[in-house]
C-alpha positions in Angstrom: -74.2 61.9 -13.5 -77.4 62.9 -15.2 -77.4 65.6 -17.9 -79.4 67.8 -15.6 -76.9 67.8 -12.8 -74.0 67.9 -15.3 -75.4 71.1 -16.8 -75.9 72.7 -13.3 -72.3 71.7 -12.3 -71.0 73.3 -15.5 -73.0 76.5 -15.0 -72.0 76.9 -11.3 -68.3 76.2 -12.1 -68.4 79.0 -14.8 -70.3 81.4 -12.5 -67.8 80.9 -9.7 -64.9 81.3 -12.2 -66.3 84.6 -13.6 -67.1 85.8 -10.1 -63.5 85.3 -8.9 -62.2 87.1 -12.0 -64.6 90.0 -11.3 -63.4 90.3 -7.7 -59.8 90.5 -8.7 -60.5 93.0 -11.6 -62.4 95.2 -9.2 -59.5 95.4 -6.7 -57.0 95.9 -9.5 -59.0 98.9 -10.9 -59.3 100.5 -7.5 -55.7 99.7 -6.5 -54.6 103.3 -7.4 -57.0 104.7 -4.8 -55.2 103.1 -1.9 -53.4 105.3 0.5 -50.6 103.7 2.5 -50.6 106.6 4.9 -54.3 106.1 5.8 -55.0 104.1 8.9 -58.0 101.9 8.6 -58.0 100.7 12.2 -55.8 99.9 15.2 -55.7 96.6 17.1 -53.6 96.2 20.3 -51.5 99.1 19.3 -50.9 97.9 15.8 -52.1 100.1 12.9 -53.6 98.6 9.8 -52.7 100.7 6.8 -54.6 101.0 3.5 -51.5 100.0 1.5 -52.0 98.8 -2.2 -51.4 95.1 -2.9 -48.2 94.5 -4.9 -48.6 94.1 -8.6 -47.0 90.7 -8.5 -50.1 89.5 -6.7 -52.4 90.4 -9.6 -49.9 88.9 -12.1 -50.0 85.7 -10.2 -53.8 85.7 -10.2 -53.8 86.3 -13.9 -51.5 83.3 -14.5 -53.6 81.1 -12.3 -56.8 82.0 -14.1 -55.2 81.3 -17.5 -54.0 77.9 -16.3 -57.4 77.1 -14.8 -59.2 78.0 -18.0 -56.7 75.8 -19.9 -57.3 72.9 -17.5 -61.1 73.2 -18.0 -60.7 73.0 -21.7 -58.2 70.1 -21.8 -59.5 67.9 -18.9 -62.9 66.9 -17.5 -64.2 69.6 -15.2 -67.4 71.1 -16.7 -70.2 68.5 -16.2 -70.0 65.9 -18.9 -67.3 67.7 -20.9 -64.4 65.2 -21.4 -61.8 67.7 -22.4 -59.9 67.9 -25.7 -57.3 65.3 -24.7 -59.9 62.7 -23.8 -58.3 61.9 -20.4 -59.8 59.0 -18.3 -59.5 58.5 -14.5 -58.3 55.0 -15.2 -55.2 56.5 -16.8 -54.0 57.4 -13.3 -52.0 54.4 -12.1 -51.4 55.9 -8.7 -55.1 56.3 -7.8 -56.4 53.2 -9.6 -54.6 50.3 -11.3 -55.6 49.4 -14.8 -56.6 45.9 -13.8 -58.0 44.2 -10.8 -56.0 41.7 -8.8 -58.1 38.9 -10.3 -57.3 40.1 -13.8 -53.6 40.3 -13.0 -53.6 36.6 -11.8 -55.8 35.3 -14.6 -52.9 34.5 -17.0 -50.7 33.2 -14.1 -53.0 30.7 -12.5 -51.0 28.2 -10.6 -47.6 30.0 -11.1 -45.0 29.8 -8.3 -44.3 32.8 -6.1 -41.0 33.2 -7.9 -42.8 33.5 -11.3 -45.4 35.9 -9.8 -42.5 38.0 -8.4 -41.5 38.8 -12.0 -44.8 40.6 -12.6 -44.6 44.3 -11.8 -48.3 44.8 -11.3 -48.6 41.9 -8.9 -45.6 43.2 -7.0 -47.1 46.6 -6.7 -50.4 45.2 -5.5 -48.5 42.9 -3.0 -46.5 45.9 -1.7 -49.7 47.9 -1.1 -51.1 44.9 0.8 -47.9 44.4 2.8 -47.8 48.1 3.9 -51.4 47.8 5.0 -51.3 44.4 6.8 -47.7 43.5 7.5 -45.4 46.5 7.8 -46.4 47.3 11.4 -44.7 44.2 12.6 -42.2 43.3 9.8 -41.1 46.9 9.0 -41.7 48.6 5.6 -38.9 46.7 3.8 -39.9 43.3 5.4 -36.6 43.3 7.4 -38.5 42.7 10.7 -37.9 43.9 14.2 -37.5 42.3 17.6 -40.0 39.4 18.0 -41.0 39.7 14.3 -38.8 37.9 11.8 -36.8 39.2 8.9 -38.6 38.0 5.8 -35.8 38.8 3.3 -32.8 36.9 4.7 -33.8 33.4 3.5 -34.0 32.1 7.1 -37.5 30.8 7.7 -38.7 29.5 11.0 -41.4 27.4 9.4 -39.7 26.8 6.1 -39.3 29.0 3.0 -41.2 27.0 0.4 -44.2 28.6 -1.4 -46.6 26.4 0.5 -45.0 27.3 3.9 -45.1 31.0 3.2 -48.7 31.0 2.0 -49.7 28.8 4.9 -48.1 31.3 7.4 -50.1 34.2 5.8 -53.4 32.4 5.5 -53.5 30.2 8.6 -51.1 32.1 10.9 -48.6 30.5 13.2 -48.6 29.9 17.0 -45.3 28.7 18.5 -44.8 28.2 22.2 -41.8 27.6 24.4 -42.3 26.9 28.1 -40.5 29.0 30.8 -38.0 27.2 32.9 -37.7 29.6 35.9 -39.6 27.1 38.1 -37.3 24.3 37.1 -33.8 25.7 36.7 -31.8 27.8 39.1 -30.6 31.2 38.0 -27.0 29.9 37.8 -28.1 27.0 35.6 -30.0 29.4 33.3 -26.8 31.5 33.1 -24.7 28.5 32.1 -27.1 27.5 29.4 -27.0 31.0 28.0 -23.2 30.9 27.9 -23.3 27.7 26.0 -25.8 29.1 23.5 -23.6 32.2 23.0 -20.6 29.9 22.4 -22.4 28.1 19.5 -21.8 31.0 17.2 -18.3 31.7 18.6 -19.3 34.8 20.5 -16.8 36.0 23.0 -18.0 36.0 26.6 -16.0 36.6 29.7 -16.8 33.3 31.3 -14.7 30.3 32.1 -14.7 27.3 29.7 -16.0 25.1 32.5 -19.3 27.1 32.7 -19.8 26.6 28.9 -19.3 22.9 29.3 -21.7 22.7 32.2 -24.2 24.7 30.2 -23.9 22.2 27.4 -24.7 19.4 29.8 -27.7 21.2 31.1 -28.9 22.0 27.6 -28.7 18.4 26.6 -30.7 17.4 29.7 -33.5 20.0 29.5 -33.6 21.3 25.9 -32.4 18.6 23.5 -35.8 17.0 23.2 -36.8 20.0 21.0 -33.5 21.6 20.0 -31.3 18.6 19.6 -27.7 19.9 20.0 -28.9 23.4 19.1 -27.4 23.5 15.6 -30.4 22.0 13.7 -33.6 23.8 12.9 -37.0 22.0 12.7 -39.3 24.0 10.4 -42.1 21.5 11.0 -42.4 22.7 14.6 -40.9 26.2 14.1 -37.8 25.4 16.1 -34.9 27.7 15.2 -31.2 26.9 14.6 -29.5 28.3 17.8 -26.0 28.1 16.4 -26.5 30.9 13.8 -26.4 34.6 14.5 -30.1 35.2 14.0 -32.0 35.8 17.3 -35.6 36.6 16.8 -36.2 37.6 20.4 -32.9 39.2 21.1 -29.5 37.5 21.3 -27.8 39.2 24.2 -26.9 37.0 27.2 -29.6 38.9 29.2 -32.3 38.3 26.5 -31.4 34.7 26.1 -31.7 34.2 29.8 -35.1 36.0 29.8 -36.3 33.6 27.1 -35.2 30.6 29.0 -36.8 31.8 32.2 -40.1 33.0 31.0 -40.6 31.2 27.7 -42.3 32.5 24.6 -45.6 32.5 22.8 -45.1 33.5 19.1 -48.3 34.5 17.4 -48.7 35.3 13.7 -52.4 36.1 13.0 -54.3 34.3 10.2 -55.4 36.5 7.3 -57.5 34.0 5.4 -60.7 35.6 6.6 -59.5 39.1 5.7 -57.8 38.6 2.4 -58.7 36.7 -0.8 -56.6 33.9 -2.1 -55.1 36.1 -4.8 -54.3 38.8 -2.2 -52.5 36.3 -0.1 -50.6 35.1 -3.2 -49.8 38.7 -4.1 -48.3 39.2 -0.6 -46.2 36.0 -1.0 -45.0 37.3 -4.4 -44.0 40.6 -2.9 -42.1 38.9 -0.1 -40.4 36.6 -2.5 -39.5 39.6 -4.7 -38.1 41.5 -1.7 -36.1 38.4 -0.7 -34.6 38.1 -4.2 -33.7 41.7 -4.3 -31.8 41.4 -1.0 -30.0 38.3 -2.2 -29.0 40.0 -5.4 -27.6 42.9 -3.4 -25.6 40.6 -1.3 -24.4 38.6 -4.3 -23.0 41.7 -5.9 -20.6 42.1 -3.0 -17.2 41.0 -4.1 -15.6 38.3 -1.9 -12.1 39.6 -1.7 -13.1 43.1 -0.5 -15.5 41.5 2.0 -12.8 39.3 3.4 -10.4 42.3 3.5 -13.1 44.4 5.1 -13.7 41.7 7.8 -10.0 41.8 8.6 -10.2 45.6 8.8 -13.2 45.4 11.1 -11.2 43.2 13.4 -8.2 45.6 13.3 -10.5 48.5 14.1 -12.0 46.6 17.1 -15.5 47.5 15.8 -17.3 44.6 17.5 -15.9 45.5 21.0 -17.3 49.0 21.0 -20.5 48.3 19.0 -21.6 45.4 21.2 -23.1 45.6 24.7 -21.7 43.3 27.4 -22.8 39.9 26.3 -24.8 41.4 23.4 -25.1 40.6 19.8 -22.1 41.6 17.6 -22.3 45.1 16.0 -25.8 45.7 17.5 -24.6 48.5 19.8 -25.6 49.3 23.4 -22.2 49.6 25.1 -22.2 52.7 27.5 -19.4 55.2 27.4 -19.5 57.3 30.6 -18.1 60.8 30.1 -18.0 64.0 32.2 -20.9 65.2 30.1 -23.2 62.2 30.4 -23.5 58.6 29.0 -23.2 57.8 25.2 -24.2 54.4 23.9 -22.7 52.8 20.9 -25.0 52.4 18.0 -26.3 49.4 15.9 -24.1 49.3 12.8 -25.6 46.2 11.2 -27.4 46.6 7.8 -30.8 46.9 9.4 -32.8 49.6 7.6 -34.6 51.1 10.5 -32.5 50.1 13.5 -29.0 50.0 12.0 -27.2 51.6 9.0 -29.1 49.7 6.2 -30.2 53.0 4.6 -26.7 54.3 4.4 -24.7 54.5 1.2 -21.0 54.5 1.0 -20.8 58.3 1.2 -22.9 58.2 4.4 -20.7 55.5 5.8 -17.5 57.4 5.0 -18.9 60.6 6.6 -19.6 58.7 9.8 -16.4 56.8 9.8 -13.9 59.5 9.1 -15.7 62.8 9.6 -18.0 62.1 12.5 -21.1 63.1 10.6 -24.0 60.6 10.9 -27.3 60.8 9.0 -29.1 62.0 12.1 -26.5 64.4 13.4 -22.8 64.8 14.2 -21.3 62.0 16.3 -19.7 62.2 19.7 -15.9 61.7 19.6 -16.4 58.5 21.6 -16.5 57.2 18.0 -12.8 57.4 17.1 -13.3 59.1 13.7 -10.4 61.4 14.6 -8.2 58.3 14.1 -10.2 56.5 11.4 -9.8 59.5 9.2 -6.4 58.1 8.3 -7.8 55.1 6.5 -7.1 54.8 2.8 -10.0 55.1 0.4 -9.7 51.5 -0.6 -9.8 50.3 3.0 -12.9 52.3 3.6 -14.5 50.7 0.6 -13.6 47.2 1.7 -14.8 47.9 5.2 -18.1 49.1 3.7 -18.5 46.0 1.7 -18.1 43.8 4.8 -20.5 45.8 6.9 -23.2 45.3 4.2 -22.6 41.5 4.4 -23.1 40.9 8.1 -26.4 39.8 9.6 -28.9 42.6 10.2 -29.9 42.8 13.9 -33.1 44.5 14.9 -31.9 45.9 18.2 -33.0 49.5 18.8 -30.4 52.1 19.8 -30.3 53.3 23.3 -31.0 57.0 24.0 -28.0 58.9 25.1 -28.2 60.8 28.4 -26.0 63.8 27.7 -26.4 67.1 29.7 -27.2 70.4 28.0 -25.6 71.7 25.8 -23.7 68.5 25.0 -26.9 67.0 23.8 -27.1 69.4 20.9 -25.5 67.5 18.1 -24.8 70.6 16.0 -22.4 71.7 18.7 -20.2 68.8 17.8 -19.5 70.4 14.4 -17.9 73.2 16.4 -15.9 70.6 18.4 -14.6 69.1 15.1 -13.6 72.5 13.8 -11.7 73.4 17.0 -10.2 70.1 18.0 -10.0 67.8 15.0 -6.7 67.9 13.1 -7.7 67.1 9.5 -4.2 67.3 8.1 -3.1 64.2 6.2 -1.0 61.8 8.2 2.7 62.2 7.8 4.5 59.0 7.1 8.0 60.6 6.8 10.4 59.5 9.5 11.2 62.4 11.9 14.7 63.8 11.5 15.7 62.8 15.0 14.8 59.2 14.3 16.3 58.7 10.8 19.5 57.0 12.1 17.5 54.7 14.5 14.8 53.3 12.2 16.3 50.6 10.0 13.1 49.3 8.4 11.2 52.4 7.2 8.5 50.5 5.4 7.7 48.4 8.5 7.6 51.6 10.7 5.2 53.2 8.2 3.0 50.1 8.1 2.9 50.0 11.9 2.0 53.7 12.1 -0.9 53.1 9.7 -2.3 50.5 12.0 -1.5 52.3 15.3 -2.7 55.7 14.3 -5.7 54.6 12.2 -7.8 51.5 12.8 -5.8 50.5 15.9 -6.6 54.0 17.3 -4.3 53.3 20.2 -4.0 57.0 21.1 -7.8 57.2 21.8 -7.2 55.3 25.1 -3.6 55.8 25.9 -3.4 59.6 25.4 -4.6 62.2 28.0 -7.6 64.4 27.1 -8.4 68.0 27.8 -11.5 69.4 29.4 -13.4 69.1 26.1 -12.4 65.4 25.9 -10.1 66.1 22.9 -6.7 64.3 22.7 -3.7 66.3 23.8 -1.5 65.6 20.8 1.7 66.8 22.5 1.2 64.1 25.2 0.5 61.3 22.8 0.6 57.8 24.4 1.3 59.2 27.9 -1.6 57.3 29.5 -5.1 58.0 30.6 -7.6 56.7 33.2 -10.5 54.7 31.8 -13.0 52.6 33.7 -11.0 52.5 36.9 -7.8 51.3 35.1 -4.9 53.2 33.8 -4.5 52.8 30.1 -0.7 53.1 30.7 1.9 55.3 29.2 3.1 53.4 26.1 5.6 56.0 24.8 8.8 54.7 23.2 10.6 56.0 26.3 8.4 54.2 28.8 8.5 50.9 26.8 12.3 51.2 26.5 12.9 51.8 30.2 10.4 49.0 31.1 12.4 46.5 29.1 10.0 45.7 26.3 11.4 44.4 23.0 9.7 43.6 19.7 9.2 39.9 20.5 7.7 40.4 24.0 5.5 43.3 22.8 4.2 41.4 19.8 3.5 38.3 22.0 1.6 40.5 24.4 -0.5 42.3 21.7 -1.1 39.2 19.6 -1.9 36.6 22.3 -2.4 38.6 25.6 0.5 36.7 27.1 4.2 37.4 27.2 7.3 37.1 29.4 6.4 40.5 30.8 2.9 39.6 32.0 -0.6 39.3 30.6 -3.3 41.6 29.3 -6.3 42.3 31.5 -9.4 44.4 31.7 -10.0 46.6 28.6 -6.8 45.6 26.9 -7.7 41.9 27.2 -10.9 42.7 25.2 -8.8 44.5 22.6 -6.6 41.4 22.2 -9.5 39.0 22.2 -11.7 40.9 19.7 -9.1 42.6 17.6 -5.4 42.1 17.8 -5.4 38.3 18.1 -7.3 38.1 14.8 -4.7 40.1 12.9 -1.6 38.6 11.3 1.5 38.4 13.4 3.3 40.4 10.7 1.0 43.3 11.1 1.2 43.1 14.9 5.0 43.1 14.6 4.9 46.3 12.6 2.8 47.9 15.3 5.3 46.9 17.9 8.2 48.1 15.8 6.5 51.5 15.4 5.6 51.9 19.1 9.1 50.9 20.2 10.8 53.2 17.7 8.8 56.3 18.5 7.7 59.3 16.4 7.1 63.0 16.7 6.5 64.0 20.3 7.4 60.4 21.2 11.2 59.8 21.4 13.4 57.9 23.7 15.3 60.2 26.1 19.1 60.2 25.6 19.7 59.4 29.2 17.1 56.5 29.3 18.4 53.3 30.8 16.4 50.0 30.8 15.4 48.7 34.2 16.9 45.4 35.3 15.0 43.9 38.1 17.1 41.2 39.9 14.3 39.5 41.9 14.4 38.7 45.6 17.9 38.4 47.1 18.9 37.1 50.5 18.4 40.6 52.0 14.8 40.8 50.6 14.0 37.3 52.0 15.1 38.5 55.5 13.0 41.7 55.6 9.7 41.6 57.6 7.6 42.7 54.7 8.6 39.5 52.8 6.4 37.5 55.2 3.5 39.7 54.2 4.4 39.0 50.5 4.4 35.2 51.1 1.0 35.3 52.9 -0.8 37.5 50.3 1.1 37.0 47.0 3.5 34.1 47.2 0.9 31.3 47.2 -0.1 32.2 43.6 2.8 34.2 42.2 5.4 32.0 43.8 7.8 32.7 46.7 10.3 34.1 44.2 7.6 36.2 42.3 8.2 34.3 39.0 4.6 33.1 38.7 3.0 29.7 38.6 1.3 28.8 35.3 -1.6 28.4 35.1 -2.2 29.9 38.5 -0.8 33.4 38.2 1.6 35.4 36.0 5.1 36.5 36.8 5.6 39.6 38.9 9.4 39.6 38.1 10.0 41.8 35.1 6.2 42.4 34.8 5.4 45.4 32.6 2.8 46.7 35.1 5.1 46.2 38.1 7.9 48.0 36.3 5.7 50.9 35.0 6.5 54.4 36.2 2.9 54.9 37.4 1.9 52.4 40.2 -1.8 53.1 39.7 -2.7 49.7 38.1 -0.6 47.8 40.7 -2.6 49.5 43.4 -5.9 49.1 41.6 -5.4 45.4 41.1 -4.9 44.8 44.8 -7.9 47.0 45.7 -10.4 45.7 43.2 -9.2 42.2 42.4 -8.9 40.8 38.9 -10.9 38.3 36.9 -9.3 36.0 34.2 -9.3 37.3 30.7 -10.5 34.0 29.1 -8.5 34.8 26.0 -6.9 31.4 25.8 -8.6 28.6 27.8 -5.2 26.8 28.1 -3.5 29.8 29.6 -6.2 31.5 31.7 -4.9 32.4 35.2 -6.9 32.0 38.4 -9.0 35.0 39.7 -7.2 37.4 41.9 -8.9 38.3 45.2 -9.1 41.9 46.4 -7.0 42.9 49.4 -9.1 45.9 50.3 -10.5 44.1 53.3 -7.2 42.4 54.2 -4.4 45.0 54.3 -4.5 48.6 55.5 -3.5 51.4 53.2 -0.1 51.6 55.0 0.6 47.9 54.8 -0.5 47.8 51.1 1.8 50.7 50.3 4.7 48.9 52.0 4.0 45.7 50.1 3.7 47.4 46.7 6.9 49.4 47.3 8.7 46.1 48.2 7.4 44.3 45.2 8.1 47.1 42.7 11.6 47.6 44.1 12.7 44.0 44.0 10.7 42.6 41.1 10.4 45.8 39.0 13.5 47.8 39.7 11.3 50.8 40.6 12.5 52.3 43.9 10.2 55.3 44.3 8.2 54.5 47.4 4.4 54.1 47.2 2.8 56.0 50.1 -0.3 55.2 52.1 -1.8 58.5 50.9 -1.3 57.3 47.3 -3.1 54.0 48.0 -5.9 55.8 49.8 -6.4 58.2 46.9 -6.7 55.3 44.4 -8.9 53.2 46.7 -11.3 56.1 47.3 -11.5 56.8 43.6 -12.3 53.2 42.9 -14.8 53.0 45.7 -16.6 56.1 44.6 -17.0 54.6 41.1 -18.2 51.3 42.4 -15.1 49.3 41.4 -13.6 48.4 44.7 -14.3 44.8 45.7 -13.9 42.6 48.7 -12.1 39.4 49.4 -14.7 37.4 47.4 -15.1 39.6 44.3 -17.4 38.1 41.7 -17.6 38.9 38.0 -21.2 40.3 38.2 -20.1 42.9 40.8 -19.1 45.1 37.9 -22.4 44.6 36.1 -24.2 45.8 39.2 -22.2 49.0 39.6 -23.7 52.4 38.8 -22.8 53.0 35.2 -23.6 56.7 35.4 -20.6 57.4 37.6 -17.6 58.8 35.7 -14.2 57.9 37.0 -11.9 60.8 36.0 
């Protein structure tokens, strides 16, 4: 600026400053003349009074003028005046760095990205460049999103060397995979997707034979590029398909979409937009972010992580926080309630899509208090049970959750009706319905003489009441969907099945003992039948991965009972005798042989590996015949818990037997094979059938697994 313009700038600044002071002084001197009872004017019925400004206003102006005068003396502001402290614009690191990027690189010419990542100025420059050119695709922290890779997990599609990273930025990448929809049938694509999901040991409800057929098809059509699927080829940008990193989505549905329609990955080249040093600064920042993430993971202690993994299994976290065929812990499973549908959330350590920005306090609030960072949680998340975890177990679980692979799957939007969609209202739900009293591990007085191993009983209670959260499914709920504590374990209807009454009284009468109940919970198979539907998933994803000792403690606790859950004094175990000569001579037995005997045996004792026993079967013996009726109406698919003990699919009899005939058959089976002599009526069968039909669960003779995928998930069944 020339001296002429500097002088004029100083003069006008001072004139304006003096003018403002004069205006304020004028109003201050005339302030006493104001009359707050005098009306200056009225506008739309509102009177404007001549009230005096408050004295605080003039005091504030006086302070502002003093500070302004001080600023003009100390800092540049009057033309060429530099101020008494001789401040320079270059001193402001936020608005302008001290050195240019070329100057920053001058002493580090030829250094590796790791060496450059040690220079704070280069990292700052690289971060600014990353936010400008890369964050839109790779997120602010370089963790990526769907279709755009995570740059801080040390998994590189085209290699993680300095040369490969710089090449990707400068030259870009363009990878293509052809679509196979014109070559492969839909069922073949499905089989290949099942095989790919099995490579990282993901549970899928498909028979082993489909996985093997998928492997054969993969070898035939895909091996030329992917080999056996477990080896990456960074020269061609071919990923390792056996890990748990899926750039384009790893759910069964997304894998099938990729196979059908192919991909065209495009990373743009930046060599025409950025200088060589800017590209290297970007590489240095990415390397720095990668190192920072690896240091964070390295600080996790191995023992707590292993313990946390076990606790995550015990809590069945993966089952609820994974969609059907979806990536583990990535959320998306719908929970249909009377108030709308809630979707489980992504709980992987992804910063923007998961819980990567949580700290332990945030995690604990969500886990045991139902308070998320973005609002209170719906009680579909069993925080009412998880509140009983010890502090150490919460810490260990937190350590493990930080160690799992970050998945960039976005959360689904809940579709809750008003006012249920107002999250603050859930605080009121917690206040009214959540019992926050510490769990009582003392043995009830009425059970003191019956419980021989108190420590085992207490350990079982910890698992059942806390991470096992058995009451969340097996206890009736009130109109607000809160558990009815006085009716704990007395059964509840979920997804068209009855999560049965598992009170100590019911288990005692139905003939369960510690060995059979432990077998059932730990393996899904026992002398009293097999787990199916939701319980099979619990066994597969949770209980089968726990130690038998812990499962035994759960069985011991459930069989022993607790407060509001004791064995009645007059309770007598059922003792089904099976078919006798009289039963064989009855006309209904012929119906049994035609519909049930071929699989379950003429004597009802089952035919491994075709069908389980009906004699002494826990469901046949149960006081509520709902599940027995539901199985015959909707059919049943194998559980695929253990490939060596998977039974055959069971067909639906909805289109085979009338309600009356089905009621007679079930009554006959329950009486002879379950020692339950209360008749099942045609009206009862009709009620169950119509309930299942309305919810889309009823099948036909040839029920298929995907029938349940096609049902309307917005329908709530009870």
